[in-house]
Each structure stands twice: as structure tokens, then as C-alpha cells.
C-alpha positions as CSV (number, residue, x, y, z in Angstrom):
1,M,0.0,0.0,0.0
2,V,2.9,2.4,0.9
3,K,4.6,1.6,-2.5
4,F,1.3,2.3,-4.3
5,L,0.8,5.6,-2.6
6,S,4.4,6.5,-3.2
7,G,4.1,5.8,-6.9
8,F,0.8,7.6,-7.1
9,F,2.4,10.7,-5.5
10,F,5.4,10.8,-7.9
11,F,3.2,10.3,-10.9
12,F,1.2,13.5,-10.1
13,F,4.4,15.3,-9.1
14,F,6.0,14.8,-12.5
15,I,2.7,15.6,-14.3
16,S,2.7,18.9,-12.4
17,L,6.3,19.7,-13.4
18,F,5.4,19.0,-17.1
19,N,2.4,21.4,-16.9
20,C,4.4,24.2,-15.4
21,S,7.1,23.8,-18.0
22,T,4.7,24.6,-20.8
23,L,3.8,28.0,-19.4
24,P,5.4,30.9,-21.4
25,I,6.2,32.9,-18.3
26,K,7.3,31.3,-15.0
27,K,5.9,33.0,-11.9
28,E,9.1,33.2,-9.9
29,H,11.2,36.1,-8.6
30,P,13.4,37.8,-11.2
31,K,16.5,36.8,-9.2
32,N,15.8,33.2,-10.0
33,N,15.4,33.6,-13.7
34,L,16.7,36.7,-15.4
35,T,15.9,35.8,-19.1
36,Q,12.1,35.5,-18.7
37,Y,11.8,39.3,-18.4
38,G,13.8,40.0,-21.6
39,E,10.4,40.3,-23.4
40,L,10.2,43.8,-22.0
41,F,13.1,45.1,-24.0
42,V,14.1,45.9,-27.6
43,I,17.8,46.2,-28.2
44,S,19.4,48.2,-31.0
45,L,22.3,46.7,-32.9
46,N,24.7,49.5,-33.4
47,S,27.5,47.4,-34.8
48,P,28.0,43.9,-36.4
49,L,27.4,41.1,-33.9
50,N,30.4,39.7,-32.1
51,A,31.0,37.1,-29.4
52,T,30.9,39.6,-26.6
53,N,27.6,41.2,-27.6
54,L,26.1,37.8,-28.2
55,S,27.0,36.7,-24.6
56,Y,25.2,39.8,-23.3
57,I,22.2,39.2,-25.6
58,R,21.9,35.6,-24.4
59,Q,21.6,36.8,-20.8
60,I,18.8,39.2,-21.7
61,Q,16.9,37.2,-24.3
62,P,15.2,40.4,-25.5
63,A,11.8,40.6,-27.2
64,G,13.3,42.0,-30.3
65,F,16.2,43.7,-32.1
66,L,16.4,47.0,-33.9
67,L,18.6,46.8,-36.9
68,S,20.8,49.8,-37.8
69,K,22.9,50.5,-40.9
70,K,26.0,49.8,-38.9
71,S,24.9,46.2,-38.0
72,F,25.2,44.9,-41.6
73,T,27.3,45.6,-44.7
74,S,25.6,43.6,-47.6
75,P,22.5,41.5,-48.3
76,K,24.4,38.3,-47.4
77,F,25.6,39.8,-44.1
78,L,22.1,41.0,-43.3
79,L,20.7,37.5,-43.9
80,K,23.4,36.0,-41.7
81,T,22.8,38.6,-38.9
82,I,19.0,37.9,-38.9
83,K,19.6,34.1,-38.9
84,T,21.7,34.5,-35.8
85,L,19.1,36.7,-34.1
86,Y,16.3,34.2,-35.0
87,T,18.2,31.3,-33.4
88,I,19.4,33.0,-30.2
89,N,16.2,32.0,-28.4
90,T,14.7,28.8,-29.7
91,N,11.5,29.1,-27.6
92,I,10.2,32.6,-28.4
93,P,10.9,34.2,-31.8
94,P,12.1,37.8,-31.6
95,W,10.8,40.9,-33.3
96,I,13.3,41.6,-36.1
97,M,12.7,45.4,-36.3
98,I,13.9,48.2,-38.5
99,D,13.3,51.9,-38.4
100,Q,12.6,52.4,-42.1
101,E,10.6,55.5,-43.0
102,G,12.5,56.6,-46.1
103,G,14.3,59.9,-46.9
104,S,16.5,60.9,-44.0
105,V,15.6,57.7,-42.1
106,D,16.6,55.0,-44.6
107,R,18.5,52.1,-43.2
108,L,18.3,49.9,-46.3
109,T,19.4,52.3,-49.0
110,D,22.6,50.4,-49.6
111,I,20.7,47.1,-49.9
112,L,17.5,48.0,-51.8
113,G,18.1,51.5,-53.1
114,P,16.6,54.8,-51.7
115,L,13.1,55.0,-50.4
116,P,11.7,58.5,-50.9
117,S,10.7,60.4,-47.7
118,Q,7.1,60.3,-46.6
119,R,6.8,64.0,-47.4
120,R,7.8,63.4,-51.0
121,R,5.6,60.4,-51.4
122,G,2.7,62.3,-49.8
123,K,3.2,65.2,-52.2
124,Y,3.6,63.3,-55.5
125,L,1.9,60.0,-55.2
126,T,-1.8,58.9,-55.3
127,L,-2.9,56.5,-52.6
128,T,-2.9,53.7,-55.1
129,Q,0.6,54.5,-56.2
130,E,1.8,54.7,-52.6
131,N,0.3,51.3,-51.8
132,Q,1.8,49.8,-55.0
133,L,5.3,51.3,-54.4
134,L,5.5,50.4,-50.8
135,S,4.0,46.9,-51.3
136,T,6.7,46.1,-53.9
137,Y,9.4,47.5,-51.7
138,L,8.2,45.4,-48.7
139,S,8.2,42.3,-50.8
140,A,12.0,42.5,-50.7
141,V,12.1,43.6,-47.1
142,S,10.1,40.7,-45.8
143,L,12.4,38.1,-47.5
144,F,15.2,39.3,-45.2
145,G,13.1,38.0,-42.2
146,I,12.2,41.5,-41.0
147,N,8.8,41.3,-39.2
148,M,8.3,44.8,-37.7
149,N,8.9,48.4,-38.8
150,L,8.8,51.6,-36.8
151,A,6.7,53.3,-39.5
152,P,4.6,54.9,-40.8
153,V,5.2,58.3,-39.2
154,S,1.6,59.5,-38.3
155,D,2.5,63.0,-37.1
156,I,0.9,66.0,-38.7
157,C,3.6,68.5,-39.3
158,L,2.2,71.9,-38.2
159,F,5.5,73.9,-38.3
160,P,7.4,74.8,-41.6
161,H,10.8,74.4,-39.9
162,S,10.1,71.3,-37.8
163,F,12.8,68.6,-37.8
164,L,10.0,66.2,-38.7
165,R,8.9,68.1,-41.8
166,S,10.4,65.7,-44.4
167,R,9.3,62.7,-42.3
168,C,5.6,63.5,-42.3
169,F,3.2,62.9,-45.2
170,S,1.6,66.3,-44.9
171,S,0.4,69.1,-42.6
172,N,-3.1,68.1,-43.6
173,I,-4.6,65.7,-41.1
174,N,-6.9,64.0,-43.6
175,K,-4.0,63.4,-46.0
176,V,-1.8,62.0,-43.2
177,S,-4.7,59.7,-42.2
178,E,-5.2,58.4,-45.7
179,F,-1.5,57.7,-46.4
180,T,-1.0,56.2,-42.9
181,K,-3.9,53.8,-43.6
182,A,-2.5,53.0,-47.1
183,D,0.9,52.2,-45.6
184,Y,-0.6,50.1,-42.8
185,N,-2.5,48.0,-45.3
186,A,0.7,47.5,-47.4
187,Y,2.6,46.3,-44.3
188,K,-0.2,43.9,-43.4
189,T,-0.2,42.4,-46.9
190,R,3.5,41.6,-46.6
191,G,3.3,40.2,-43.1
192,I,5.3,43.0,-41.5
193,L,3.8,44.6,-38.3
194,P,3.8,48.5,-38.7
195,V,4.2,50.7,-35.6
196,L,2.4,54.1,-35.9
197,K,4.4,57.0,-34.3
198,H,4.9,59.3,-32.5
199,F,1.7,59.4,-30.3
200,P,0.0,61.8,-29.8
201,N,1.6,64.0,-32.4
202,H,5.2,65.1,-32.4
203,G,4.4,67.4,-35.3
204,A,2.5,69.7,-33.0
205,V,5.6,70.8,-31.1
206,T,8.7,72.7,-32.2
207,K,11.4,71.1,-30.0
208,D,13.2,68.0,-31.1
209,S,13.0,65.2,-28.4
210,H,16.3,63.9,-29.5
211,F,17.8,66.8,-27.6
212,H,15.0,68.5,-25.5
213,L,11.8,67.6,-23.6
214,P,9.0,69.2,-25.7
215,L,5.7,70.4,-24.2
216,F,2.5,69.2,-25.8
217,N,-0.2,71.8,-25.0
218,R,-3.4,70.3,-26.3
219,S,-6.3,69.5,-24.1
220,P,-7.4,65.8,-24.4
221,V,-10.5,66.9,-26.3
222,S,-8.6,69.0,-28.8
223,A,-6.0,66.3,-29.3
224,Y,-8.7,63.8,-30.3
225,T,-10.0,66.1,-33.1
226,Q,-6.7,67.7,-34.2
227,D,-4.0,65.0,-33.8
228,L,-5.4,61.5,-33.4
229,L,-7.3,61.0,-36.7
230,P,-4.5,58.8,-38.3
231,Y,-4.7,56.4,-35.3
232,I,-8.5,56.4,-35.2
233,K,-8.9,55.7,-38.9
234,T,-6.1,53.1,-39.1
235,K,-6.9,51.2,-35.9
236,P,-3.3,50.0,-35.3
237,K,-2.3,47.0,-33.3
238,V,1.0,48.7,-32.2
239,I,2.0,52.3,-31.5
240,M,5.1,54.2,-30.3
241,L,4.7,56.7,-27.5
242,S,6.7,60.0,-27.9
243,H,8.7,61.7,-25.3
244,L,6.4,64.7,-25.2
245,L,5.3,66.1,-21.8
246,W,1.5,66.3,-22.0
247,K,0.9,68.6,-19.1
248,N,-2.9,68.7,-19.4
249,I,-2.9,64.9,-18.7
250,D,0.2,64.3,-16.7
251,P,2.5,67.2,-15.6
252,L,5.2,64.9,-14.2
253,H,5.8,62.0,-16.7
254,P,6.4,62.2,-20.5
255,C,3.9,60.3,-22.6
256,S,6.3,57.3,-22.9
257,S,6.1,56.7,-19.2
258,S,2.7,58.1,-18.2
259,K,-0.1,55.8,-17.0
260,A,-2.6,58.6,-17.5
261,V,-1.5,59.0,-21.2
262,I,-1.5,55.3,-21.8
263,D,-5.0,55.0,-20.3
264,Y,-6.2,57.9,-22.5
265,C,-4.6,56.3,-25.5
266,K,-6.2,52.9,-25.1
267,S,-9.6,54.5,-24.4
268,K,-9.5,56.4,-27.7
269,I,-7.9,53.7,-29.8
270,P,-9.1,50.4,-28.5
271,S,-7.4,48.4,-31.3
272,I,-4.0,48.9,-29.6
273,E,-2.4,45.7,-28.2
274,L,1.2,46.8,-27.8
275,I,2.8,50.1,-26.8
276,I,6.5,50.8,-27.5
277,T,8.5,53.7,-26.1
278,D,10.6,55.9,-28.3
279,D,14.3,55.4,-27.6
280,I,14.9,56.0,-23.9
281,N,18.4,57.2,-24.6
282,M,17.2,60.4,-26.4
283,G,18.0,63.7,-24.8
284,A,14.4,64.3,-23.7
285,I,14.8,61.5,-21.2
286,S,18.6,61.1,-20.6
287,K,19.0,64.9,-19.8
288,N,16.0,65.1,-17.5
289,F,15.5,61.7,-15.8
290,N,17.3,58.8,-14.3
291,I,17.1,56.1,-17.1
292,T,16.6,53.2,-14.6
293,N,13.8,54.9,-12.7
294,Y,12.3,56.1,-16.0
295,T,12.2,52.6,-17.4
296,I,10.6,51.2,-14.2
297,Q,8.0,54.0,-14.4
298,A,7.2,53.2,-18.1
299,I,6.8,49.4,-17.4
300,N,4.7,50.0,-14.3
301,S,2.5,52.4,-16.3
302,G,1.7,49.8,-19.0
303,V,4.3,50.1,-21.7
304,N,4.9,46.7,-23.3
305,L,8.3,47.2,-25.0
306,V,11.1,49.6,-23.9
307,L,13.4,50.6,-26.8
308,T,17.0,51.4,-26.1
309,T,19.9,52.2,-28.4
310,D,22.5,52.1,-25.6
311,K,25.5,49.7,-25.8
312,I,24.3,46.2,-25.2
313,K,26.6,45.9,-22.1
314,N,24.9,48.9,-20.6
315,V,21.5,47.5,-21.5
316,L,22.3,44.3,-19.5
317,E,23.1,46.4,-16.4
318,L,19.9,48.4,-16.9
319,Y,17.9,45.2,-17.4
320,K,19.1,43.6,-14.2
321,K,18.2,46.7,-12.1
322,V,14.8,47.2,-13.7
323,I,13.5,43.7,-13.3
324,Q,14.4,43.7,-9.6
325,K,12.4,46.8,-8.9
326,A,9.5,47.0,-11.4
327,D,6.1,45.7,-10.4
328,Q,6.2,41.9,-11.0
329,K,2.5,41.5,-11.7
330,K,2.6,44.3,-14.3
331,M,5.7,42.8,-15.9
332,H,3.9,39.4,-16.3
333,T,0.8,41.1,-17.7
334,T,2.7,43.2,-20.3
335,I,4.9,40.2,-21.4
336,Q,1.8,38.1,-22.0
337,A,0.4,40.9,-24.2
338,N,3.6,40.8,-26.3
339,L,3.6,37.0,-26.6
340,K,-0.1,37.2,-27.7
341,V,0.8,39.6,-30.5
342,K,3.8,37.4,-31.5
343,K,1.4,34.5,-31.8
344,E,-1.1,36.5,-33.8
345,M,1.6,37.5,-36.2
346,K,2.7,33.9,-36.5
347,L,6.3,34.6,-35.7
348,N,7.2,31.0,-35.2
349,E,6.0,30.2,-38.7
350,K,7.8,33.2,-40.1
351,R,11.0,32.2,-38.4
352,K,10.8,28.6,-39.9
353,L,10.0,30.0,-43.4
354,F,13.0,32.4,-43.2
355,L,15.5,29.8,-41.9
356,N,14.3,27.3,-44.6
357,S,14.7,29.9,-47.3
358,L,18.4,30.2,-46.3
359,I,19.0,26.6,-47.4
360,A,18.8,28.0,-51.0
361,E,20.4,31.3,-50.3
362,K,21.4,32.1,-53.9
363,K,17.8,31.6,-55.0
364,L,16.6,33.8,-52.1
365,I,19.0,36.6,-53.1
366,L,17.8,36.4,-56.7
367,Q,14.2,36.8,-55.4
368,I,15.2,39.9,-53.5
369,Q,16.9,41.3,-56.5
370,K,13.8,40.7,-58.6
371,H,11.6,42.7,-56.2
372,K,14.3,45.4,-56.0
373,K,14.2,45.7,-59.8
374,N,10.4,45.9,-59.8
375,Y,10.5,48.6,-57.1
376,N,13.1,50.7,-59.0
377,L,11.0,50.5,-62.1
378,L,8.0,51.9,-60.2
379,L,10.2,54.5,-58.5
380,T,11.3,55.7,-61.9
381,N,7.8,55.8,-63.3
382,F,6.2,57.5,-60.4
383,F,8.9,60.2,-59.9
384,S,10.2,60.7,-63.4
385,N,8.9,64.3,-63.5
386,N,9.6,65.1,-59.9
């Protein structure tokens, strides 16, 4: 009888262990498992991958990686880099992210040729042409395994000398809304998740948040009618919060770390599932706040992904500090939201398809070149007189 009860106990003990191992997030203190909280961070690759950086990355297991021009030198090198990023974490596929707006923010110009700025496209293209041009361009981008882009810029440029002028489609809110939606549909068609930015509207201020903390002076009611139409019409899944200080909602915390702004944002745009901060190393934050405390405040307020362009070694130190102090329940909730969107976007399937495509790398590069050629033909046709 004792043997029977003993066996019965161990049977259920091992069953319970198996069930726990299938949970995407283990409910234990961060000290016991650092990597489970990596899903809160997006790391920028500011140089080609090396053994040192990879050792830091493996300790963090971030939610995603932001590619920069400095992280690759050729199509083959880019494919190799993304292969490495996709295989760092075999359990949860990462966001392979790029900040590709066109014009002055063009990370792929050496790979695919120049993408005109949003301002130029908004000025000279019809909505049909914009969708056709971008869809053809994204056909090549998606073959590299990129699954998220920090675009389109949905700001309405209200000042002639704004640093955002060339990056905005227009100063007309209706035109910005139409082109934002057209781009959003092009991204969806090619399986790349677009991120609308910079909520609520960086184009309504004169200061550049790369260097200063701008003040956004709209009332919540005015913002809804004068700034948010691109978001309302497009119904995005993901948005980026700007580093504007919206005093009429929260006089202490910039939008990217404000619970009041996040609550307002979700109430007005209920389609939103993920919220990303703008780069926390920009001057608006680094000159006015402690980065660690700011990151904790952002996570506790409901931000899902914290974007940082700092050196990966420094990110690891920030990460260790943040996960010890941030609200553990909030961290679990926000990570689950990120995993849910990854599942909706079928990142596991995308990773498998990309890795399989590398088996015939020469054929893959020929496909990319074909899409590039088609894109350049459209580019010539659409802008021949401009």
C-alpha cells in the first residue's frame, strides 16, 4: 500500500512539473530567472554582432532587435545577422525590427536603393501608387526576415521648420490619415507589423525630443480632433509613444512613461495591443530623468516594450536593475500581451520559413533582386517628372 501511494504521488508530481514547464512565463522572482523578463526590451544593434555582444544578448533574451545601418554591410551579411538573431532564443521568436521611414531615415538604402521620404511620397503619389510602391518594396524587405517596422510616421507637421517636416506625409490631417492607412495595409499584406508613431503628435511641437523635452499643450478633447485621426482611422495594433510632456494629462511624466496618457490612448484607440517607447536614450529622457527609474515607471504604467539604443553591455546592467524593482504583476501582464501579438503575427511560422529559405540562399537573393528591380521601375515611373 505504501509503495502504491508513493508511486501515485510521484506520478502526479511529474505531471505537475510538465504542466508548469509549458507556461510561457514562469511565476518566480526575477533573481531566480533573469531571461524570462527579456520580453520587455528591444535592443538596438549599433555594430555587427560579435561574441561579446552575443554573450550579453543571451543573458537578456530580448523581445526584439532593432537593426541599424551599422549592423550589416551587404545583403548576405544582413541575412546572416538575422539568422543569428532568430536562433538565439529557440523558444520565443524575436521581433526583427527596423526603423525604415524613407528619406533621412533610410537604413536599407545600400541594400535596396533609396526609399523616398514620406513627405515626398505624400506630395507626388496617389494613394494607389503609394500602396503599390510600398508593397513592392516590402516584398523584398520581408524576404530578409524583418517582421516589424517603426513606421509609418503618423505625425501632422504643423510647423514649416520642424525637424519632422520631411518625415511627415503632410500638414493636412486628412491626408496624413489616408496615407497612414494605405501604408498600414501594405505592411499587413506583406506580413510586417507596422508601428504608428509618435503618439499623440510630435508634429504639433517645435522642439526635437532627440535633444530636449517638448511640451504638448493640447487639451485631451482638442487632441482627439486635431491629432489622433490617423490612429483612429487606421486602428493600429501597435503604436510608439513619444517623449512629449503632455501637461494637461500628466504634468510629471512624459507620454512614454505616463499611465494617464496610456489609459487615455487605449480608451480612444481600443485596437491597440502593444505600446512601445521611443528610444529611452534620447535627450528628452537622458537629460531630465534617471534612465533606470524612468524605465521602471514606463513598465509600471503599462508600456509593453522599452526601446533602447544604448550599448548592449549597458542594457544588460539596466535590465538587471529594472527587473528587480519593477512591479512583478505588471511585468507578467505586459509580457503576456507581447507574446499574444507574436502568436497573432505567426512569428514561429515566419522564423521557420525564413530559416528554410536560407537553405537555397542564392535563390533567395535572386528573389530579393527581382523585387528590388520591380521597385526601382515603379520608382522611376512615379517620380520621373519630380
